[in-house]
N, C-alpha and C positions, 0 to 999 in steps of 0.2 A: 593621698595619704589616708590611712585608716582613721576613722573618727576617734576611736579610743586613743590612738597614738597622738593625734592632734590635741585632744583634751589634756593628756598627760603633759604635753609640751606647754600648753597654756598655763597649767598649774605650776609647772617649774618656773615659767617666766614670771608669774605673779609672786612666787616666793622670792625670786631674785630682786624684783622691784621693791618688795616690802623691806627686804634686808638693806638694800642700798638707799632707799628713799628717793629714787630717781624715776621719773615718768619716762618710759621707754620712748614714747612718741616725741618727747621734747628733744631728745638727742638723735633719734632716728625717725624723722617724720615720714619717710617713704616706706617704712616697714609695715607690712599689711597684717597687723595684729589688732584685734578688736580692743576698744577701750574698756578695760576691766577694772582699773584702779584709778582713784581720784587723786590728782596732783594737788597737793596743798601748798607746796613751796612756790615762791615767786620767781619763776624762770622766764627768760626771754621767749617770746613766741617764735617758733622756728620759721626761718625764711623759706620761701619757695626755692626748690632746687631744680636744676635741669636734669634730664635723664639721658643716658647713653646706652647703647647696646655694647656690651663689653664681652670679652672672652675670659671666663673665669677658669683658673687651673685648680681643680679639686683633687687633693692628693690621694684619697682612698675612698673605699665604700662608706666608711663611717661619716666622713666629711660630706659625701654626696647625700646620704640620708639626712644629715643636718641641714644641708642647703634646701632640700625639699620640705623639711619641717618648718623652715622659716618662711615658706611661701613666697620666696623671691620669684619675680616674674621671669620665668625661663622661656626661651624660644624653643622651637622644636629640634634644634640642632644639638646633639650630644655625641661626643666622640670619646672613645676609650683607647688609651695607649699604655700597655704594660701596667694596668691597674690604676693609672692616673687619668682623670676625666678632664676634658675640655668642654665647657658648657657656655653657651651664649646666654646672656641674661640682660634684662632691662633694669638698670639700677640708677640710683642717685649717688652723689658723692658720699653722703652719710651712710648709705647702705654698703658702699664699698668698704668704708671704715668699719662698719659693723661686722661685715663678713670676715674681716681680718682679725678684729679684736674680740667681738662677742662670740664668734664661732669657736675660737680657741678656748675662750673662757669656759664655755659650756662643756666642751670635750674634756678639758682637764680638771675642772673644778665642780661643776654642777652635776654631781652624781649622787643620787640618794641611795640609801641602803637597799631599798626595794629594787632599784635599777641594778645595783651591783649584784644582788642575789640573782636577779633575772639573767644577768650576763654570765654569771658563773654557771647557772643551769643551762643556758644556751651553749656555753663553751663545752660543757660536759656532753650535751646532746650531740654536738658537732664531732667531738672526739669519738663517741660511740659510733656515729654514722661512718666516720672515716675508717674506723677499725673494721666495720662490717663490709664496707665497699672495697677495701683494699686487701681483703683476705685472700683473694684469688685473682687470676688474670682477668682483666676487663675485656669487654667486647666493644668494638668500634663500628659505628655506622657512618659511612660517608654520605652525608645528605646532599652536598653540592660540591662539585669540582669543576669550576668554570674559568674561562678566560674571556676577556672583552677588551676592546680598544675604543677609547673615547677620543676627545679632541687632541690629546697630547701624548698619550702613552698607552701601552698594553699592560694589563693587570692579570694576576692570578688570584682567584677567590676560592676559598675552601670553607665548608661547614662540616664539621665532624662531631658526632655525638658519642661520648664514652659512657658505658654503663656505670662507671665510677666517677662521672663528671661532677656529681654533687659535692664532692670534696675538692677543695682548692689545691690540694697537693697533686692531683692528677694532672700530668703534663703530657701534651701531645706534640710530636715533631713531624714535620712534613719534609720529604726528600724527593727531589726531581732532577732531571737533567736539562740543562740550558746551554745550548751551543756546545754540546759535548762535555760540559763541566757539571759536576754534581753540585747541587745547591740544597740547602736545608734551612728551615726556619721553625721556630716554636709558635704554635697557635695560641691565640688569646682565648681565655675562658669568659663566656658571657653569662652573667647571672642577673636576673631582674626580679626585684622584690622577693628574694629568697629562693627563686626557682632557677635551677640550672637549665639553660637553653641549649647551648652547644659551645664548641670551640671553633674559632674562625681565624682566617688569615686573609689579608688583602694587601698585596704589594705589587709594584711594577716589575715586569720581567722584560728582558731583552729579546727573548724568543719564547714561543709558546711550547710548553712541554706536552708530550703526548699522554703521559700518565704521572701519577703522584702516589707515593707510598707514605702512609701514616703509621707512626709507631708511638705507643704509650709507654710511659715509665713503669707501668704495671705489667707490661708484656704483651698487650693487645696490639694487633697489626691489621691493616686493611690497605688495599690497593684499588685505585680507581682511574679510569681514563679521564682526561680533561676535555670537556666539551665547551662550545661557545655559548655564552650567555647572550640572549637576544640575537640568535644566529641567523636570522633571515637576511637575505640579500637586500641592500639598500634600494629603495624605490627611486626611480628617476622621476623628478618632478615634471609634471605636464607643463608644456609651454603655454597652454591656454587656460591653466587653472590659476585664478587670481587670488592673491593673499595680501597681507600687510595693510590692514585698515585702521590701525591705531598708531598715533604719533605722539601721545603724551598721556600721563596719568589723568584719569577722569574722576571728578567728584560726582556724587549721586545725581545732582541736577543734570550734568552733562550726559551721564549714562542713560537716564530716562528720556531726555530729549532725543538722544540718538535712537533709542528703540521706537519712540513715537514716529520719528521720521521714516524709519524702516517700515513701520506699519502703514504709513501713508503711501510710501513708494511701492510696496508690494501687498496691496490689499487682498489679493487672492491667495496669498501664502502666509499671511501674518495676522494675528490679532493680539491685542494687549489685554492681559488679565489683571484687573485691580484686586489686590488681596483685601479681604474684609476687615482685617484687624489693623487699624492705623497705629503707627508707632507713637511713643510719648511725645515726640517732636524734638527738634534741635532747639532746646530751650532750658532755661534754668531760672530759679528764683534769683532776684537781685539780693546781694549780701554785702556785708562789711564786718570785719573784725576790728573793733574799736578798742585801742589800748595795746601797749607794747609788751606786756608781760602777762603770764598765764593767770595770775590770781586776781587781776583787776580788769581783764579784757571782757568785753561784751560782744557777743555775736548777734547781729541783727539781720533777719531775713524777711523779704517782702512776702506778703500773702499772694500778690499777683505775680505772674511771670514777668521777667525783666522787660520783655518787649511789649507787654500789655500794661505798662505803667510802673513796674517795680524799679526800673532804672531811673525814674524821675524822683525817687524818694531821697531825701537827705536827713541826716541826724546830727544834731549838735549837742554835746555835753558842755554846759556852761556854768561857771561860778556866777551866781546872781549879783555878787558884790555887796551883799548885806549880811549882817550877823544873824545867827540863829534862824536861818531860812529853812523852810521845809523842802523836801524833795518834791519836785513838781514836773509833770509832763504836759506839754501843750502841743496840739496838732493844728497846723495851719496849712490846709491843702495837702501837699506832698512834703511839707517841711515839719520835722519833729524836733521840738526844742525840749531838752532836759535840763531844768534848773536844779543843780545839785544842792543837797542839804549842806548847811554850814554850821560851824560851832560859834561860840561867843566871840571868837577872834576873826570870824569870816573865812575860816579855812574849810574847804570841802571835806565832807565826812561820809558821803554816800558810797557804799560798797557796790561792787559789781552785781552781787546777788540782789541788793535792794533796787538797783537801777533796772535789772531784768524784770523784777516783779512789777515795778511801776509802769514800764513800757508795755508789758503784756496787758495790764489793767486799763491803761489810758490810751494806748495807740494800737490796740489789738486788731482794729479794723484794717490797718495798713501793714503791720509787721508782727513778727513773733521774735522773741529774744531769748537767748540762753547764755549761761556762762560758758567759758571756753572749755570744750571737751570734757564736760562733767565736773569741772573745777568747782570747789565750794564758793568761789567768788568773794573771798573775805577781804580782798585788797580794795583800797579806796580809789575810786575812779577819778581820773584826771580830765580836765577840760580837753575836748577834741571835737573835730568836725569830720564827717564822712559822707560821701555820696555812694549810695548803694549801686551795685553793678552786677550783671549776670556773668561778666567776664567772658562773653562770647564775642569772637572777632570776625566771624564770617561776614561778607558784604551783605547789603540789604536785600539783594536778589535771592539769597538763600533763605527760604521760608523757615520761620520758627514754629510753624504750626505742625500738628501731627501729620506724618508723612504716609501716603498710600504707596506701599511697596507693590511693584508691578512685575509680572512675568511676561516675557515675549514668547508667544506660542507660534511655532513654525511648522507648517505641513499643508499639503494639498487637501487633506481630509482631517479636519480638526473637530471631529464629532465623537471621539472616543472609540472609533472602530478600528484604529490602528494602534500598534504597540507604542507605548510612550517611553520617552527618555528625558530625564531631568538633570540639568546642570545648574548648580547654584553656588554663589560666591560671596565672599566678604561677610561671613558670620563674624569674623574678627576684623574690626575697623581698620587696623593699621596695615592690613595686607593689601597694599595698593595694586599689585600686579593682577590679583585674581579676577576682578571684574573685567579686565581687558581680555582675558581668555574667553569670556562669554560673548563679549561684543565682537571680537575677531571671528569667533565661530559663527555667530548669527550672520555677519557680513559674508563670510565665505559660502554659507549655505544658500543665501539668497542671490548673491551676485554671480555665482557659478551655475545657478539652476538652469538657465536657458541653453547653455552651450556645453555643459559637462554632464555626461550621461550618468556617471556614478553619483554625483550630487543630486540629480533629478530623481534617481532611484531612491535615495534616502528620504528626500522631502516628500515624495509621493506615497511612500509606504510606512512612514513613521509619524508620530505626534511628538514634537520636540519642544520641551519647556526649558527656558533659560531665565534665571533670576540673577541679574547683574550684581545687585547689592542687597543682601538680606538685611543688613544693618546700616541704613542710610544715616540715621542720627549720629551713630558712633563714627561713621566714615566722615561726615562733615566735621565732627569734633577733631578727628585725626588730621584732616587737611588744614583746618583753620586755627586750632587752639592747642592741641597736644598730640604730637604725631605718633606717640606710642599708645594711644587709646586702643584697647583690645575689645572692650565690652560695649554694650549699648549705653544710653545716657540716663536710664531710669535709676533714680536714687532711692534705695530701700534702707538706707542707714538711719539710725536713730538721731535725734537732735544732737547728742553728744559727739557724733561723728559727721555732722553735716555742715561744719564751717567751711568757708571757701578754700582753706588750705588743703582740704582733702578732695577737692573737686575732681582731680585727675584720677582718683581711685574709685569713684562711684560707678555703678552700672552692674549689669549681669552678663556673664559669659554665655552667649546664646548657644554655644556648642556644649554646654553643660546643663541646659535648662529642660531637656527632654525627659520623657517618662520611662524609658527603658534603661536598666542598668544605672540608675541615677544615684547620686550621693544620698538621697533620701531613703534609698533602699539598701544603703550600706556599702555601695561601691565607691572606690577611691578615685582620686584625680580631680576632685572638685571640693569646694568649701560650701557648707550651708550655715556656718556660724559666723563667718567673717565677711561682712558686706563689702569690704574693701579689697578682698582677695582678687587677684586677676582671674581666678577660676571660680568666682562666686556663682553658685548655681541658682541664685534667686531665692525668694521666700517660699516657693513651692514649685513643683513640676509644672511646666508650661505656663508659668506666671507671666511670661513676656509675650506681647503681641507678635513679635517677630518670629518666635518659635511656633506660636499657634498658626501663623500663616503657612508655614511649611507643612504642618499637620493637615491643615485645611486643603492645601493643594493636593496632597496625596489622597485625602479622603474623597475629594471631588473628582479625581481622575484615576480610577482604579486600573486603567489601562497602562499606567506607568509601571514598567518592569525593570528599568535600569536607572541608576542615579550616580552622579559624581558630585561630591562636596569638595569645592576647590579652596585650598588653603595655601599658605606659604609660611616659612621657607624651609629648605633643607633637602628637597629632592626625595620624598617618600611616596610610596604608592601602596595603599593599605585598604583593608576591609575588616568586617566584623569577625570575631567579637572585639569590641572596643573598650571594654571595662572589666576589671576584676575587683574582688573584695579584699579584705585585709589578709586573708589566707591565700591570696593569689588564685582564687577560684574564679575563672572567667565566666562570662555569660556562655550559654551553650555553644559549643563549637559547631560550625557547619559540618554536615556529613562529609565523608571522604569524597563523594562525588561532587558535592557542591564546592568543596575546597578545590578540587581538581578543575572545575569550571572557572573559578576565580583565577587560578594560576594560568589556565589556557588563554582566557581573555586578556589577562595582564600581559602575557607575552606579545600578543598582537598590539596592544595599546602602547607598550613601552618601546616596541620597535618603531612605531610611528613617531613617538617623541624623539627618538634617537635620530630619525631621518633629517631633522631640521639642521642641526649643527654638531651632531655626534654625542649629545648628552646621554649618558648612561645612568639610569636609575639603578643604584647598586642592588644586588640581590639581598644584601643585608638590610636594605631599607624597603624591601618588597615583602608583603605578607600581612597576616592579621595584625592589628594595631598593637596588642600586648607583646607580640613576638619581636617587633622591630622598633617600638617607641616606648610607650608607657600607657597606664590606664587613663581613660578619658570618660569619667562617669557622666551619663546623661547626654552623650553626643547624638547628633541628629541621624547619622548614618545607621547607628544601632536601631533607632526607632524605625527607620524605613525597612531594614532587613527583618527585624523580629516581629514587628506589628503588621507590616504591609507585604512582606515577602519579596521586596525589591532588592535585586542585586545592587548593592551600594558600595562604591569605592570612595576613597579619599585621596585627592592629589595634595601633595605639599610641593608646590612649584618652587623653583629656585634651588636647584641642586648645587652643592659645593663645587667649586672649580679647582682643578688640580693645577698648581703652580709648579711647572717642571724645573724651574730654577731653584726654588726653595724646597722642592719635593714635599710640599704640604698641601692639604686641602684648604681652600679659603672660602669662608661663608659669604653669601651675597646680601643677606639682611632682608628685612621686610620691605624696604624702600630703596632698592639699589638705584644707581644712575639709570635714567630711562633707557639708555643704550642697552644695558643688561636686562632691564625690565621688559623691553620690547622683545628681546630674544626669548625670554622665558614665556611671554605671551604667545609667541609664534609656535614654539615647540609644544606647549601644553594645549594650544588650540588643535594642533595635530592630534594630540592624545584624546581630546574630547570628541573630535570628529571620529576618531578610531572607535571610541566607545559606541558612538551612534552606529557605526558599521557593525560592531558586535551585535547590537540590538537588531539590526536588519537581518543579519545572517541567522540569528537565533529565531526570528520570526519566520524565516523561510525554511527552517530546518524541519523536514517531515520524515526524516530517516529514523527508524526505531533503533535503539541501542541493542546490543547483545551482550550477554555475560556468560562467564564460564567459571565453574568451581574447579580448583586444582588442589589436591587430587580429587578425582571424581568417585563414582560408585566403586566400591571394592571392600575387601576384607583386610584389616590391618592388625598387627600384633600389639600395638601400643597407641598412645595418644597421637593425634594427627592435627597439624595446623593447616586449615583449609583457607585458601586465598581465593576470593572471587574477583576476577578481573573483568573489566568492561571494555567495549570497543571504542568508547568515547567517554568524556566526563559524565558520569551518571550516578545517581543515588541508588543503592541496592537496599531493598527491604527484604527481611528474611524472618523465618520462624525456625525453631529447633524442636518443636513439639509435634510436628506433623500437621499442624493446622494450615489453612490457606493464608498466605501473606497478604496484608492489606497496607494501606497508608498509615495505619496505626501500629504496624509492626516495627520491630527494631531496625535501625539503619546501620550499615557498615560505617564505622567512624574512623578517625585517624588513630594510628597506634600511639601517638604522642606528639608533643609540641614540635612542629617543623618536620614531622615524620610522614610516613606514607600510610596507605590504608591498612587497617588492622586485619589480622587473620583470626579465624574462629578456631579456638582450641577445642577439639572434640576428643573426649576421653572415655566415652561410652557409645554404644551403638545409637546413632542419631540420623534422622532424616532432615535434611536442610531444604526447605522450600524458599524460593527467592525469585525476585524479578527486579529489573532495572528501569529507572525513569531518568531521561536526560533533562537538561535545563530548559528545553523547549516544551517539555511536557509529554514527549513521545514515550510510550510505554512499550517495553519489550514484548514482542509476539502479539501485540494488540490485546494484551491481557487486561481485563477489567476487574480491578480489585473490589469494586462495589457490587459485582454480580456474583453468580455462582460458578463462574468459569473455573477451569482447572489447568489452563494452558500456561502455567508458571513453570519455572525450572525446579528440578528436584534431584537431589543426590542422596544416597544412603551410605553412610560411613559405618561399616560393621567392625566393631572392636572385639577381637577374640578374647 
């Protein structure tokens, strides 16, 4: 969400709370909105609530935008059906009530004059746009016309782009023949953050059509043959290739014990890398909120971590039983006694604010105290006793100390001389399947090494780095305390938001904490103002040791050329750019050649995923992150691609399963039954090993690309569109002024979102000089752009 949009939302919320006199956190404690107003009335302290992953039905685009503005914890799974969205979200009961009542209220009532004027202006702009786009027949581009068969059915999938698609009134219809019968369906229009992407269709078919015709209500038509998505022949599994090395979800201790055992068993092929930046630790301060209502509650926090003595502290508020007694705090070891002040009748008179002040003055060596969430604390404190606790439930063998994150490095030559591949998992703590992918992959590589020639080829010729859990503290918290924990455990909140009732909302989203395309640079998809947001980016870029570890690993090992960031769930396969700003301007798109390499490699990887049990990663969920999901400001894959030049993909394991009885896709969740989680680990381990194969083939690629401009040299009577085609995915560098092309020259780009390589429009006599470079670094014709050679390609387009 854009920063200015979020600030406007906060201002509107503050207006609403001022008018109603109600503290929003009192009624909706799970709502991740910073504490900005002080609650003066005496309301009951909210009770802790359980959370659930639910499927929300969002009726239209406005409601979807509002859902995003509220910063509800959404999963990666978003589906659209006829303009209605189904979104999986992690919510509390009060958030469910809030989404029903507060959302309607804002839509219907909380409209300022400025907003109304802005909407009028927006509407007028849309009307003008529609008039200009629909003035003539539109042009249709068929981007994809595919069929595929998964575990239970055969599907037809279409992506078609209309030149008038920016207006919602543009409708496209597909017609095809199925078992001799003509079938037709209307395509859905996909718009993300104001940008029209394409129209699409996904539905089961009883027979595979050979072709499909697309017609627009504006008169445009297009016809395309239907080809198979992931059309390679299934590979027959080797009888001697061993798999299936995981049998349960593993917490960080188990993961790292496992890799240590592998290192001991295979000392010639494995070493363990200790990351230099220790985590904050699976630890919290011991705390208690003493008092049942907001205006008289006192929050007490230990100075020491809970496991280092904070859990031994007790606090008692006591009426001393005498008249006109002063407020007094006494410390006896780990016991803190607060004798409340009394009046002439012996009635306690100390307010929460007064008790807070006295505790900080007299017991400051043990604890710090605050009023409840910034409350004025004018209520009179009642006698009470509390034992401080860090609320952590992991067994004693789970260390509370800062954790050393480890990478397992696999290869016969681990000296940086071989191309490197990186796979890393569990940036988000609640994604339990993802570490299993790395463990299964490590086991397969090592245990098949001696008898499987293909495995030996990979291990002998590559340098493979696997990080089973980037976020061990958060993972422990997810396993033992709060299963929906997404972030790490570092609390950057102010004292007003640091009471134990908020403990499940603390932390930093590690996949929003990196320095490229970050929220600090104006990109959306993360929060920098709300410490309790599930996408909180932290107080600064790379503030978190877990994020710095990944940067360090890439810095120390420049041989790493390929990477996979393993997440869940939803069945996505994505790459950079991963973020866009409030105008939906993305980070720089890869060149057309780089994009083609991403797609070509993806075809290989997704076929191997499909081999396990037929899971098909949908074409609609394959591609650059903004094109298939949303903006993720400050994600780690963008850092690897833009700063390190590493081809970096993102898995979202756990593809939706098609229920042929209900004819609906069913989500699997972050923590499916292990039977399902096991299958996900198996198929995505296939995919990770496939990426390793891509890296191997790339390293062994010494064939130089070739390229050709069409049309070529010649005389033409008018403007010419020149297309430069390559023999393989390769980046084309070119000049139009007759100069030598170099690596600083312009590159052939994509012609548009989800489109193909651009053509060069030549409207005057021009010489195009160009050369191609493939992903392995092979340069066409052995041309050296850094020397004075002239063996580049050249065509002259003469316009009469």
